[in-house]
C-alpha positions as a LaTeX table, in Angstrom:
\begin{tabular}{lrrr}
\hline
Residue & $x$ (\AA) & $y$ (\AA) & $z$ (\AA) \\
\hline
Met1 & $-17.01$ & $-12.67$ & $-18.51$ \\
Ser2 & $-18.31$ & $-9.51$ & $-16.23$ \\
Leu3 & $-17.37$ & $-5.93$ & $-17.31$ \\
Ala4 & $-15.09$ & $-5.45$ & $-14.13$ \\
Val5 & $-12.95$ & $-8.54$ & $-15.54$ \\
Lys6 & $-12.73$ & $-6.90$ & $-19.09$ \\
Lys7 & $-11.93$ & $-3.60$ & $-17.68$ \\
Ala8 & $-9.10$ & $-4.76$ & $-15.34$ \\
Leu9 & $-7.91$ & $-7.13$ & $-18.57$ \\
Leu10 & $-7.52$ & $-4.22$ & $-20.65$ \\
Leu11 & $-5.80$ & $-2.16$ & $-17.99$ \\
Tyr12 & $-3.06$ & $-4.82$ & $-17.18$ \\
Gly13 & $-3.03$ & $-5.08$ & $-21.17$ \\
Ala14 & $-2.00$ & $-1.15$ & $-21.61$ \\
Leu15 & 0.33 & $-1.71$ & $-18.48$ \\
Phe16 & 2.07 & $-4.52$ & $-20.17$ \\
Ile17 & 2.47 & $-2.51$ & $-23.50$ \\
Leu18 & 3.91 & 0.36 & $-21.43$ \\
Ile19 & 6.54 & $-2.07$ & $-19.56$ \\
Ile20 & 7.65 & $-3.29$ & $-22.99$ \\
Gly21 & 7.90 & 0.25 & $-24.37$ \\
Val22 & 9.76 & 1.64 & $-21.49$ \\
Gly23 & 12.28 & $-1.39$ & $-21.83$ \\
Ile24 & 12.49 & $-0.67$ & $-25.23$ \\
Val25 & 13.41 & 3.10 & $-24.89$ \\
Met26 & 15.09 & 2.86 & $-21.90$ \\
Gly27 & 16.96 & $-0.40$ & $-22.45$ \\
Ala28 & 16.87 & $-3.81$ & $-21.00$ \\
Pro29 & 18.87 & $-3.51$ & $-17.68$ \\
Phe30 & 17.15 & $-0.25$ & $-16.79$ \\
Gly31 & 13.55 & $-1.92$ & $-17.48$ \\
Val32 & 14.40 & $-4.63$ & $-15.30$ \\
Arg33 & 15.57 & $-2.82$ & $-12.48$ \\
Leu34 & 12.16 & $-0.68$ & $-12.63$ \\
Met35 & 10.32 & $-3.76$ & $-12.60$ \\
Val36 & 11.93 & $-5.17$ & $-9.58$ \\
Glu37 & 11.38 & $-2.11$ & $-7.70$ \\
Ala38 & 7.92 & $-1.86$ & $-8.75$ \\
Leu39 & 6.97 & $-4.91$ & $-8.07$ \\
Ala40 & 8.56 & $-4.46$ & $-4.32$ \\
Tyr41 & 6.12 & $-1.29$ & $-4.17$ \\
Ser42 & 3.39 & $-3.45$ & $-4.89$ \\
Leu43 & 4.10 & $-5.89$ & $-2.30$ \\
Ile44 & 3.95 & $-2.84$ & 0.13 \\
Ala45 & 0.60 & $-1.28$ & $-1.80$ \\
Leu46 & $-0.83$ & $-5.19$ & $-1.02$ \\
Gly47 & $-0.03$ & $-4.97$ & 2.56 \\
Leu48 & $-1.77$ & $-1.30$ & 3.09 \\
Asn49 & $-4.57$ & $-2.59$ & 1.04 \\
Ile50 & $-4.97$ & $-5.10$ & 3.62 \\
Gln51 & $-5.10$ & $-2.42$ & 6.46 \\
Trp52 & $-6.92$ & 0.05 & 4.80 \\
Gly53 & $-8.67$ & $-1.74$ & 1.88 \\
Tyr54 & $-10.19$ & $-4.46$ & 4.13 \\
Gly55 & $-9.85$ & $-3.31$ & 7.39 \\
Gly56 & $-10.32$ & 0.62 & 7.17 \\
Leu57 & $-7.45$ & 1.22 & 9.12 \\
Phe58 & $-5.26$ & 4.56 & 8.51 \\
Asn59 & $-1.85$ & 3.90 & 8.58 \\
Phe60 & 0.38 & 6.64 & 7.62 \\
Gly61 & 3.50 & 5.10 & 9.37 \\
Ile62 & 4.54 & 2.90 & 6.50 \\
Met63 & 8.04 & 4.42 & 6.19 \\
Gly64 & 8.82 & 3.28 & 9.78 \\
Phe65 & 7.98 & $-0.21$ & 8.68 \\
Leu66 & 9.96 & 0.20 & 5.61 \\
Met67 & 12.73 & 1.02 & 7.57 \\
Ile68 & 12.19 & $-1.97$ & 9.88 \\
Gly69 & 12.54 & $-4.37$ & 7.01 \\
Gly70 & 15.47 & $-2.71$ & 5.58 \\
Phe71 & 17.14 & $-2.98$ & 9.14 \\
Ala72 & 16.60 & $-6.49$ & 9.16 \\
Val73 & 17.75 & $-7.78$ & 6.15 \\
Thr74 & 20.72 & $-5.45$ & 7.01 \\
Phe75 & 21.34 & $-7.53$ & 10.29 \\
Val76 & 20.79 & $-10.64$ & 9.06 \\
Ser77 & 22.64 & $-10.91$ & 5.75 \\
Val78 & 25.67 & $-8.40$ & 6.44 \\
Pro79 & 28.66 & $-10.38$ & 6.97 \\
Val80 & 29.73 & $-10.75$ & 10.78 \\
Asn81 & 31.78 & $-8.15$ & 12.29 \\
Met82 & 34.64 & $-10.03$ & 14.06 \\
Glu83 & 36.04 & $-6.75$ & 15.69 \\
Phe84 & 32.73 & $-6.82$ & 17.95 \\
Trp85 & 32.41 & $-10.27$ & 18.53 \\
Asn86 & 36.20 & $-10.36$ & 19.69 \\
Ser87 & 35.63 & $-7.74$ & 21.95 \\
Asp88 & 33.78 & $-6.61$ & 25.21 \\
Gly89 & 30.79 & $-5.54$ & 23.27 \\
Pro90 & 28.62 & $-8.70$ & 23.58 \\
Phe91 & 28.72 & $-8.94$ & 27.20 \\
Met92 & 27.82 & $-5.35$ & 27.41 \\
Leu93 & 24.87 & $-5.94$ & 25.33 \\
Leu94 & 24.08 & $-8.64$ & 27.35 \\
Lys95 & 24.09 & $-6.63$ & 30.41 \\
Val96 & 21.73 & $-4.27$ & 28.53 \\
Ile97 & 19.24 & $-7.15$ & 27.43 \\
Ile98 & 19.01 & $-8.37$ & 31.60 \\
Ala99 & 18.41 & $-4.33$ & 32.67 \\
Ala100 & 15.75 & $-3.86$ & 30.12 \\
Gly101 & 14.19 & $-7.24$ & 31.46 \\
Ile102 & 14.49 & $-5.98$ & 34.82 \\
Gly103 & 12.75 & $-2.41$ & 33.79 \\
Ala104 & 10.12 & $-4.46$ & 32.38 \\
Met105 & 9.30 & $-6.77$ & 35.18 \\
Phe106 & 9.14 & $-3.31$ & 37.25 \\
Ile107 & 6.40 & $-2.00$ & 35.13 \\
Ile108 & 4.67 & $-5.14$ & 34.92 \\
Gly109 & 4.82 & $-5.69$ & 38.57 \\
Ala110 & 3.27 & $-1.98$ & 38.83 \\
Asn111 & 0.29 & $-2.98$ & 36.74 \\
Lys112 & $-0.50$ & $-5.84$ & 38.50 \\
Leu113 & $-0.95$ & $-3.94$ & 41.97 \\
Pro114 & $-4.41$ & $-3.90$ & 41.84 \\
Lys115 & $-4.44$ & $-7.37$ & 42.51 \\
Ile116 & $-2.82$ & $-6.95$ & 46.04 \\
Gly117 & $-5.14$ & $-4.33$ & 46.80 \\
Ile118 & $-3.02$ & $-1.11$ & 45.97 \\
Lys119 & $-5.03$ & 1.17 & 43.49 \\
Gly120 & $-5.91$ & 4.93 & 42.84 \\
Lys121 & $-3.12$ & 7.19 & 43.51 \\
Ala122 & $-0.89$ & 4.98 & 44.97 \\
Gln123 & $-0.60$ & 2.40 & 41.88 \\
Lys124 & $-0.14$ & 5.56 & 39.52 \\
Ile125 & 2.96 & 6.81 & 41.90 \\
Val126 & 4.17 & 3.27 & 41.88 \\
Gln127 & 3.91 & 2.82 & 37.85 \\
Ile128 & 5.46 & 6.11 & 37.54 \\
Met129 & 8.31 & 5.46 & 39.69 \\
Ala130 & 8.73 & 1.65 & 38.14 \\
Trp131 & 9.29 & 3.45 & 34.66 \\
Ile132 & 11.57 & 6.25 & 35.94 \\
Gly133 & 13.47 & 3.63 & 37.38 \\
Ala134 & 13.19 & 1.27 & 34.28 \\
Tyr135 & 14.53 & 4.12 & 32.23 \\
Ile136 & 17.63 & 4.84 & 34.49 \\
Leu137 & 18.76 & 1.25 & 34.71 \\
Tyr138 & 18.34 & 0.47 & 30.73 \\
Arg139 & 20.06 & 3.99 & 30.20 \\
Ser140 & 23.03 & 2.91 & 32.90 \\
Gln141 & 23.75 & 0.16 & 30.74 \\
Ile142 & 23.06 & 1.12 & 27.00 \\
Asp143 & 25.19 & 4.39 & 27.12 \\
Pro144 & 28.44 & 2.85 & 27.90 \\
Ala145 & 28.05 & 0.00 & 25.68 \\
Ala146 & 26.84 & 2.29 & 22.77 \\
Glu147 & 29.87 & 4.18 & 23.40 \\
Tyr148 & 32.30 & 1.60 & 23.58 \\
Ile149 & 31.23 & $-0.28$ & 20.49 \\
Glu150 & 31.22 & 2.54 & 18.34 \\
Lys151 & 34.57 & 3.15 & 19.51 \\
Thr152 & 35.97 & $-0.26$ & 19.13 \\
Ser153 & 34.06 & $-1.73$ & 16.35 \\
Thr154 & 31.80 & 1.10 & 14.64 \\
Phe155 & 28.91 & $-1.39$ & 14.97 \\
Val156 & 27.58 & $-4.54$ & 15.75 \\
Gly157 & 27.72 & $-5.96$ & 12.37 \\
Gly158 & 25.66 & $-8.64$ & 10.57 \\
Leu159 & 24.91 & $-12.25$ & 11.27 \\
Gly160 & 26.16 & $-13.49$ & 7.48 \\
Leu161 & 22.82 & $-15.22$ & 7.02 \\
Pro162 & 21.41 & $-16.01$ & 3.76 \\
Val163 & 18.96 & $-12.92$ & 2.41 \\
Leu164 & 16.17 & $-14.82$ & 1.76 \\
Leu165 & 16.15 & $-15.25$ & 5.42 \\
Gly166 & 16.75 & $-11.65$ & 6.19 \\
Trp167 & 13.54 & $-10.73$ & 3.98 \\
Val168 & 11.46 & $-13.16$ & 6.47 \\
Phe169 & 13.05 & $-11.54$ & 9.17 \\
Gly170 & 11.78 & $-8.07$ & 7.97 \\
Gly171 & 8.39 & $-9.37$ & 8.09 \\
Val172 & 8.63 & $-10.90$ & 11.54 \\
Leu173 & 10.12 & $-7.83$ & 13.07 \\
Ala174 & 7.53 & $-5.91$ & 11.44 \\
Ala175 & 4.54 & $-8.00$ & 13.00 \\
Ile176 & 6.13 & $-7.44$ & 16.52 \\
Ile177 & 6.40 & $-3.61$ & 16.32 \\
Ala178 & 3.19 & $-3.64$ & 14.51 \\
Tyr179 & 1.49 & $-5.67$ & 17.45 \\
Ile180 & 3.02 & $-3.17$ & 20.06 \\
Ile181 & 1.98 & $-0.16$ & 17.85 \\
Gly182 & $-1.62$ & $-1.85$ & 17.41 \\
Lys183 & $-2.09$ & $-2.44$ & 21.24 \\
Ile184 & $-1.43$ & 1.12 & 21.72 \\
Cys185 & $-3.09$ & 2.92 & 18.82 \\
Leu186 & $-6.06$ & 0.97 & 17.29 \\
Gly187 & $-8.27$ & 2.17 & 20.02 \\
Leu188 & $-8.26$ & 5.57 & 18.36 \\
Arg189 & $-10.25$ & 6.86 & 15.94 \\
Thr190 & $-9.61$ & 6.92 & 12.28 \\
Asp191 & $-8.24$ & 10.34 & 12.22 \\
Tyr192 & $-6.48$ & 10.27 & 15.52 \\
Leu193 & $-4.70$ & 6.88 & 14.31 \\
Ala194 & $-3.05$ & 8.39 & 11.33 \\
Ile195 & $-1.49$ & 11.22 & 13.24 \\
Ala196 & $-0.65$ & 8.38 & 15.72 \\
Thr197 & 1.19 & 6.36 & 13.03 \\
Ile198 & 2.80 & 9.41 & 11.67 \\
Gly199 & 4.35 & 10.18 & 14.96 \\
Val200 & 5.39 & 6.48 & 15.30 \\
Ser201 & 7.19 & 6.12 & 11.98 \\
Glu202 & 9.05 & 9.38 & 13.01 \\
Ile203 & 10.14 & 7.50 & 16.28 \\
Ile204 & 11.26 & 4.59 & 14.35 \\
Arg205 & 13.14 & 7.11 & 11.93 \\
Ala206 & 14.76 & 8.72 & 14.76 \\
Leu207 & 15.68 & 5.64 & 16.64 \\
Ile208 & 17.27 & 3.86 & 13.62 \\
Lys209 & 19.38 & 7.02 & 12.51 \\
Asn210 & 20.87 & 7.50 & 15.79 \\
Met211 & 21.45 & 3.97 & 16.98 \\
Asp212 & 24.78 & 4.11 & 15.43 \\
Trp213 & 26.13 & 1.22 & 17.26 \\
Leu214 & 23.51 & $-1.23$ & 15.75 \\
Thr215 & 22.67 & 0.42 & 12.37 \\
Arg216 & 25.53 & 2.82 & 11.55 \\
Gly217 & 23.24 & 5.47 & 11.57 \\
Thr218 & 23.67 & 8.13 & 8.48 \\
Leu219 & 27.14 & 6.25 & 7.73 \\
Thr220 & 25.32 & 3.75 & 5.97 \\
Val221 & 25.83 & $-0.06$ & 5.66 \\
Ser222 & 27.10 & $-1.45$ & 2.19 \\
Pro223 & 27.14 & $-3.49$ & 0.24 \\
Ile224 & 23.96 & $-5.27$ & 1.49 \\
Pro225 & 24.32 & $-8.88$ & $-0.52$ \\
Trp226 & 22.11 & $-10.25$ & $-3.04$ \\
Pro227 & 20.16 & $-13.78$ & $-2.73$ \\
Val228 & 21.24 & $-13.90$ & $-6.46$ \\
Pro229 & 24.32 & $-13.78$ & $-8.47$ \\
Lys230 & 25.55 & $-9.80$ & $-8.98$ \\
Pro231 & 26.57 & $-8.51$ & $-12.26$ \\
Gln232 & 30.13 & $-8.82$ & $-11.13$ \\
Asp233 & 29.39 & $-12.75$ & $-10.66$ \\
Phe234 & 28.03 & $-13.07$ & $-14.15$ \\
Gln235 & 31.12 & $-11.17$ & $-15.94$ \\
Leu236 & 33.56 & $-13.37$ & $-14.22$ \\
Met237 & 31.53 & $-16.37$ & $-16.11$ \\
Gly238 & 32.35 & $-14.23$ & $-19.21$ \\
Val239 & 29.30 & $-12.71$ & $-19.82$ \\
Asp240 & 29.56 & $-8.99$ & $-21.27$ \\
Thr241 & 28.91 & $-5.87$ & $-18.90$ \\
Leu242 & 25.41 & $-5.08$ & $-20.60$ \\
Gln243 & 24.26 & $-8.69$ & $-20.35$ \\
Ser244 & 25.26 & $-9.29$ & $-16.83$ \\
Phe245 & 23.19 & $-6.58$ & $-15.79$ \\
Val246 & 20.23 & $-7.74$ & $-17.36$ \\
Phe247 & 20.90 & $-11.38$ & $-16.19$ \\
Ala248 & 21.52 & $-10.38$ & $-12.28$ \\
Arg249 & 18.35 & $-8.12$ & $-12.25$ \\
Ala250 & 16.37 & $-10.70$ & $-14.07$ \\
Ser251 & 17.56 & $-13.36$ & $-11.56$ \\
Phe252 & 16.40 & $-10.98$ & $-8.69$ \\
Leu253 & 13.18 & $-10.14$ & $-10.60$ \\
Ile254 & 12.34 & $-13.73$ & $-10.68$ \\
Ile255 & 12.45 & $-14.19$ & $-7.19$ \\
Val256 & 10.52 & $-10.95$ & $-5.97$ \\
Leu257 & 7.93 & $-11.66$ & $-8.61$ \\
Ile258 & 7.48 & $-15.45$ & $-6.83$ \\
Val259 & 6.82 & $-13.81$ & $-3.51$ \\
Val260 & 4.54 & $-11.00$ & $-5.13$ \\
Leu261 & 2.37 & $-13.81$ & $-6.66$ \\
Leu262 & 2.22 & $-16.06$ & $-3.52$ \\
Ala263 & 1.52 & $-13.26$ & $-1.30$ \\
Leu264 & $-1.42$ & $-12.30$ & $-3.59$ \\
Phe265 & $-2.67$ & $-15.84$ & $-3.92$ \\
Leu266 & $-2.68$ & $-16.17$ & $-0.44$ \\
Ile267 & $-4.46$ & $-12.58$ & 0.57 \\
Gln268 & $-7.08$ & $-13.43$ & $-2.52$ \\
Arg269 & $-7.97$ & $-16.64$ & $-1.18$ \\
Ala270 & $-8.38$ & $-14.80$ & 2.55 \\
Tyr271 & $-10.46$ & $-12.16$ & 1.04 \\
Asn272 & $-12.87$ & $-14.52$ & $-0.96$ \\
Gly273 & $-13.40$ & $-16.73$ & 2.36 \\
Ala274 & $-15.29$ & $-16.09$ & 5.50 \\
Trp275 & $-12.29$ & $-14.01$ & 6.99 \\
Gly276 & $-12.60$ & $-11.61$ & 4.24 \\
Arg277 & $-16.08$ & $-10.88$ & 4.55 \\
Met278 & $-15.86$ & $-10.75$ & 8.25 \\
Met279 & $-13.05$ & $-7.97$ & 7.88 \\
Arg280 & $-15.21$ & $-6.04$ & 5.17 \\
Ala281 & $-18.38$ & $-6.00$ & 7.70 \\
Ile282 & $-16.11$ & $-4.70$ & 10.68 \\
Arg283 & $-14.55$ & $-1.70$ & 8.12 \\
Asp284 & $-18.04$ & $-0.66$ & 6.71 \\
Asn285 & $-19.84$ & $-0.88$ & 10.35 \\
His286 & $-17.68$ & $-2.12$ & 13.24 \\
Ile287 & $-20.78$ & $-1.23$ & 15.67 \\
Ala288 & $-23.04$ & $-3.83$ & 14.16 \\
Ala289 & $-20.14$ & $-6.18$ & 13.68 \\
Gly290 & $-19.31$ & $-6.04$ & 17.51 \\
Ser291 & $-22.98$ & $-6.53$ & 18.47 \\
Met292 & $-22.88$ & $-9.59$ & 16.38 \\
Gly293 & $-20.23$ & $-10.90$ & 18.59 \\
Lys294 & $-16.95$ & $-10.07$ & 16.71 \\
Asn295 & $-14.23$ & $-9.01$ & 18.96 \\
Val296 & $-13.50$ & $-6.12$ & 16.51 \\
Lys297 & $-10.34$ & $-4.64$ & 18.31 \\
Ser298 & $-8.26$ & $-8.03$ & 18.05 \\
Arg299 & $-9.47$ & $-8.63$ & 14.44 \\
Gln300 & $-8.26$ & $-4.95$ & 13.43 \\
Leu301 & $-4.97$ & $-5.77$ & 15.46 \\
Glu302 & $-4.83$ & $-9.00$ & 13.30 \\
Ile303 & $-5.44$ & $-7.20$ & 10.18 \\
Phe304 & $-2.72$ & $-4.67$ & 11.18 \\
Ile305 & $-0.28$ & $-7.08$ & 11.75 \\
Phe306 & $-0.60$ & $-8.76$ & 8.44 \\
Gly307 & $-0.56$ & $-5.54$ & 6.43 \\
Ser308 & 2.62 & $-4.69$ & 8.48 \\
Val309 & 4.43 & $-8.00$ & 7.59 \\
Leu310 & 4.02 & $-7.43$ & 3.77 \\
Ile311 & 5.55 & $-3.72$ & 4.09 \\
Gly312 & 8.32 & $-5.36$ & 6.10 \\
Ile313 & 9.34 & $-7.88$ & 3.49 \\
Gly314 & 8.81 & $-4.90$ & 0.63 \\
Gly315 & 11.19 & $-2.73$ & 2.68 \\
Ala316 & 13.47 & $-5.54$ & 2.97 \\
Ile317 & 13.28 & $-6.37$ & $-0.50$ \\
Leu318 & 14.24 & $-2.52$ & $-1.51$ \\
Thr319 & 16.94 & $-2.62$ & 0.98 \\
Ser320 & 18.69 & $-5.65$ & $-0.38$ \\
Phe321 & 18.14 & $-4.67$ & $-3.92$ \\
Ala322 & 19.81 & $-1.20$ & $-3.42$ \\
Gln323 & 22.37 & $-3.04$ & $-1.59$ \\
Ile324 & 22.72 & $-0.18$ & 0.75 \\
Phe325 & 21.07 & 0.71 & 4.14 \\
Asp326 & 20.68 & 4.43 & 4.67 \\
Pro327 & 18.69 & 5.61 & 7.42 \\
Gly328 & 18.80 & 9.30 & 6.06 \\
Gly329 & 17.33 & 8.41 & 2.56 \\
Tyr330 & 13.99 & 7.53 & 4.02 \\
Gln331 & 11.53 & 10.36 & 3.14 \\
Pro332 & 7.68 & 10.50 & 3.78 \\
Ile333 & 6.72 & 11.53 & 0.33 \\
Asn334 & 8.83 & 8.65 & $-1.01$ \\
His335 & 7.68 & 5.84 & 1.23 \\
Thr336 & 4.41 & 6.84 & 2.45 \\
Phe337 & 2.64 & 9.23 & 0.08 \\
Val338 & 3.60 & 7.66 & $-3.02$ \\
Ile339 & 2.37 & 4.20 & $-1.62$ \\
Trp340 & $-0.89$ & 5.85 & $-0.77$ \\
Val341 & $-1.37$ & 6.79 & $-3.96$ \\
Met342 & $-0.65$ & 3.27 & $-5.58$ \\
Val343 & $-3.66$ & 1.96 & $-3.38$ \\
Ile344 & $-6.08$ & 5.21 & $-3.92$ \\
Val345 & $-5.18$ & 5.16 & $-7.77$ \\
Gly346 & $-5.05$ & 1.49 & $-8.01$ \\
Gly347 & $-8.55$ & 0.42 & $-6.16$ \\
Ala348 & $-8.80$ & 0.53 & $-2.50$ \\
Gly349 & $-10.34$ & $-3.43$ & $-1.38$ \\
Asn350 & $-8.99$ & $-4.93$ & $-4.61$ \\
Asn351 & $-5.73$ & $-6.78$ & $-4.40$ \\
Phe352 & $-5.40$ & $-6.79$ & $-8.35$ \\
Gly353 & $-6.23$ & $-3.04$ & $-8.11$ \\
Ala354 & $-3.60$ & $-2.35$ & $-5.69$ \\
Leu355 & $-1.14$ & $-4.57$ & $-7.51$ \\
Phe356 & $-1.82$ & $-2.71$ & $-10.58$ \\
Gly357 & $-1.62$ & 0.74 & $-8.91$ \\
Gly358 & 2.06 & $-0.24$ & $-7.17$ \\
Val359 & 3.47 & $-0.66$ & $-10.76$ \\
Phe360 & 1.53 & 1.76 & $-12.58$ \\
Ile361 & 2.35 & 4.73 & $-10.14$ \\
Tyr362 & 5.99 & 3.71 & $-9.59$ \\
Ile363 & 6.53 & 3.89 & $-13.49$ \\
Val364 & 4.78 & 7.03 & $-13.45$ \\
Trp365 & 6.96 & 8.34 & $-10.42$ \\
Val366 & 10.30 & 6.92 & $-11.74$ \\
Leu367 & 9.88 & 8.18 & $-15.49$ \\
Ser368 & 8.18 & 11.67 & $-14.76$ \\
Glu369 & 11.62 & 12.87 & $-14.16$ \\
Pro370 & 13.91 & 12.18 & $-16.99$ \\
Val371 & 10.64 & 12.92 & $-19.35$ \\
Ser372 & 10.17 & 16.35 & $-17.95$ \\
Gln373 & 13.93 & 16.94 & $-18.21$ \\
Ala374 & 13.83 & 15.93 & $-21.77$ \\
Leu375 & 10.66 & 18.46 & $-22.25$ \\
Phe376 & 12.38 & 21.40 & $-20.49$ \\
Ile377 & 15.71 & 21.01 & $-22.39$ \\
Asn378 & 13.94 & 21.19 & $-25.70$ \\
Ile379 & 11.57 & 24.11 & $-24.64$ \\
Ser380 & 14.76 & 25.88 & $-23.33$ \\
Glu381 & 16.21 & 25.55 & $-26.69$ \\
Ile382 & 13.22 & 26.69 & $-28.49$ \\
Ser383 & 13.22 & 29.58 & $-26.05$ \\
Thr384 & 16.55 & 30.41 & $-26.36$ \\
Asn385 & 16.54 & 30.23 & $-30.36$ \\
Ile386 & 13.99 & 32.97 & $-30.70$ \\
Gly387 & 15.75 & 35.11 & $-28.38$ \\
Trp388 & 14.05 & 34.33 & $-24.71$ \\
Ser389 & 16.08 & 33.22 & $-21.66$ \\
Ala390 & 16.64 & 29.62 & $-21.01$ \\
Ile391 & 14.76 & 27.61 & $-18.24$ \\
Pro392 & 17.09 & 27.53 & $-15.34$ \\
Asp393 & 17.94 & 24.75 & $-12.94$ \\
Ile394 & 16.48 & 22.48 & $-15.29$ \\
Glu395 & 17.52 & 19.46 & $-13.06$ \\
Ser396 & 16.04 & 20.48 & $-9.85$ \\
Arg397 & 12.84 & 21.38 & $-11.75$ \\
Ser398 & 12.39 & 17.99 & $-13.31$ \\
Leu399 & 12.73 & 16.64 & $-9.85$ \\
Gln400 & 10.08 & 18.69 & $-8.64$ \\
Met401 & 7.98 & 17.79 & $-11.65$ \\
Arg402 & 7.84 & 14.17 & $-10.19$ \\
Val403 & 5.17 & 15.34 & $-7.32$ \\
Phe404 & 3.44 & 17.49 & $-9.50$ \\
Val405 & 2.92 & 14.87 & $-11.96$ \\
Leu406 & 1.89 & 12.43 & $-9.22$ \\
Gly407 & $-0.69$ & 15.10 & $-7.95$ \\
Leu408 & $-2.18$ & 15.58 & $-11.57$ \\
Val409 & $-2.41$ & 11.55 & $-11.66$ \\
Ile410 & $-4.36$ & 11.34 & $-8.05$ \\
Thr411 & $-6.63$ & 14.50 & $-9.38$ \\
Leu412 & $-7.67$ & 12.60 & $-12.41$ \\
Ala413 & $-8.41$ & 9.51 & $-10.62$ \\
Leu414 & $-10.67$ & 10.66 & $-7.64$ \\
Arg415 & $-12.31$ & 12.81 & $-10.43$ \\
Tyr416 & $-13.17$ & 9.93 & $-12.98$ \\
Ala417 & $-12.44$ & 7.12 & $-10.78$ \\
Pro418 & $-13.12$ & 7.74 & $-7.48$ \\
Arg419 & $-12.98$ & 4.00 & $-6.17$ \\
Gly420 & $-9.72$ & 3.49 & $-8.34$ \\
Leu421 & $-9.16$ & 2.13 & $-11.63$ \\
Ile422 & $-9.94$ & $-1.63$ & $-10.74$ \\
Pro423 & $-12.53$ & $-0.88$ & $-7.60$ \\
Glu424 & $-13.34$ & $-3.60$ & $-4.89$ \\
Thr425 & $-15.37$ & $-6.05$ & $-6.60$ \\
Phe426 & $-18.52$ & $-5.91$ & $-4.39$ \\
His427 & $-19.14$ & $-2.31$ & $-5.37$ \\
Gln428 & $-18.29$ & $-2.83$ & $-8.86$ \\
Asp429 & $-21.37$ & $-5.27$ & $-9.08$ \\
Lys430 & $-23.30$ & $-3.61$ & $-7.18$ \\
Asp431 & $-23.13$ & $-0.58$ & $-9.61$ \\
Glu432 & $-23.53$ & $-2.93$ & $-12.35$ \\
Glu433 & $-26.88$ & $-4.37$ & $-10.68$ \\
Ile434 & $-28.21$ & $-0.51$ & $-10.32$ \\
Thr435 & $-27.60$ & 0.07 & $-13.45$ \\
Ala436 & $-29.31$ & $-2.96$ & $-14.94$ \\
Asn437 & $-32.24$ & $-2.19$ & $-12.86$ \\
Lys438 & $-32.57$ & 1.04 & $-14.24$ \\
Ser439 & $-32.19$ & 0.24 & $-17.63$ \\
\hline
\end{tabular}
């Protein structure tokens, strides 16, 4: 057994003890809920690890894909809104789709003009006119449709389909959006790609937040169904309140665990195969990989889509578990920065490192607030007893401590484990080989 495997097993053993300790101290319902959310975040971290750890793609638009996954499961699983389907709303949306299709044909036709001899400035003018015409045509249909739907039925509603189908749709919709973004942005240099994906994420957030006719915007959608019986269902079976929460959340946990393990199995097989070696070669030196005949941009687009699928599914899981879709609740620090910390601390390029980082960092992120609050309360009591003033605004200060603790963790990790706690196997083996040769 190599040193790297022993270290990984030791870290996972310590993490298991931490999880058990949290469950004992905080209670089983809280512990199970924490693990459901931590595993969902670890699935998202695996998606980012595919993009950055395998392909070196700086995706800072994670929040946008999480919102796409949340919207997808909401649209699929929320009960049907008969007020919408019994109104003129569906017919008006059909006209919107037709208008969008005609506008797309205008744009595609303008791009094909060189084939009939129209090039240069003439083509540019036609392209601009095509975009303007398509925009005007689309807005002429969507504005009255949106106003009508919001007045008559509030919003479109859902399809009333199984929640698990909503998770799948979250991945599919994220893949479609990732394809569009990738075709536009993946030609950019790494730092420009990061800036571009931040902008795209904010565009997605603005759209979802303001499309009240489709998403209800800041009014939120709730409750979103679960794929398993909820606590109320167990209580109807005669189970007491405490155990009902444990049983319901444990059932949800089992499904999420299966999804994460299945994703980990498939990704690990791909990582150890020819596809994974090709992706690492492109990441380490895309010029050399291109000179060997590899289609670098196509492979980067492929890996960007694969990672976005997992991020979209993770976003769908989090939304369905919370039972509410609130576009206003998505914040970059919670839904982008924390996930980057998970991959960096866990170990970029190592699936088991990303999984470990996802669970560990989320536990630290959640527990830092109550632990800080308890610490501040005790210090405040001591300072009051000795004649000093009490600590003001303990609750807000405790909430701010989450960012401080996370910053401290990533600082220590970068200082003492710059490649992560469970680094990429290739680099670990290389380090051991160099150490052996020196000795």
